[in-house]
C-alpha positions, 0 to 999 in steps of 0.5 A: 823233093830233097831239102838238102839236109842229111837224113838223121840215122836211127840208132839200132839200140836206144839208150835204155836198151844199151845201158840195160844190156851193160847192166845185164852183163855186169850182173852176170859176170859178178854172179860168176866171180862172186860165187867162185870166190865164195866157193873157193875162199879166194884160192881160185887161179886167175886164169880160171876166173877170167876164162870162166867169166868171159865164157859165162858172158859169151853164153848169156850174150848169145842167149840175150841176142836170140831173145832180142830177135824173138821179142821183135818177131813176137811184137811184129806178129802182134802188130800184124794180128791187130792190123788184120783185125782192124781191117776185117772188122766192120765195126769202126768203133771196134777198129779204133779201140783195137788201135788204141790198145796197142798204143803205149801210154801216153800216146793212146791219149793223143789219138782220139776222134778224127785222128784215130779214125784217120789212122783206122781208115789209112790202115784199112786202105792199105793194099795188103799186109805181110803174111808173117813177121820178118827180121831186117838187117837192122834187127840183126845189127841190133842183136850183134850189138846186144851180144857185144854189150853183154860180152864187152861189159865183162872185161872191166870187171875181170881185168883186175884179176889179171893186174892185181894179186892176191885174188881177194884183193883183185876181187875187191877192186873188181867189185868196186869197178862194177859198182862204179859202172852200175852207178854210171849206167843208172845215172845216165838212165835217170837223165834219159828218163827225166828222173833224178840221176843220182838217185837212179844211180844209187838205186841201180847199184842197190838193185844190182847188188841185190840181184847178184846176192840172190844169184850167188845164194841160189848157186850162181 
């Protein structure tokens, strides 16, 4: 029976996934712009910088989207494998152990005794399981979201190259914008995780700068 209340829409990507993709995009585009600056001593034309940075994040956005879908398939395949093992084993204790092994902390501590046995019994009582893992329309939307987050995070960083000159000045502004965005992403991730937001923001800047430095040092 319907309660008349609107059904809550589940987000395609959770806050950690969204902000992580933005950070990934920032690190990728910074690796590109900084490595080009180091190689050309600031004389690279703006058009080349902008097109190259956008192309870089288009490519990595596609790669990340495909990996996102593969990760879902592997996770669901693992879930089906565990479910089949629980259904086929005659040892109830082993079945319960298999279930707890796939539960993330601290959820594995919540299902004990009768609750865990009920979960095992319900799984065994299912009429059938899917033959293989599959992707849904929601997963496809998630992959599109991953691509767009990586791709769109390029523009705040490359826009200074279109608005300011000379190139070394644009690069400083671009880096400042990227640092602010990395701090903001870390800040919100910290709040979401119940950690100190300011500390996480600064830590994310430090991690991002370190990763960009390593990437540039290794050739971008």
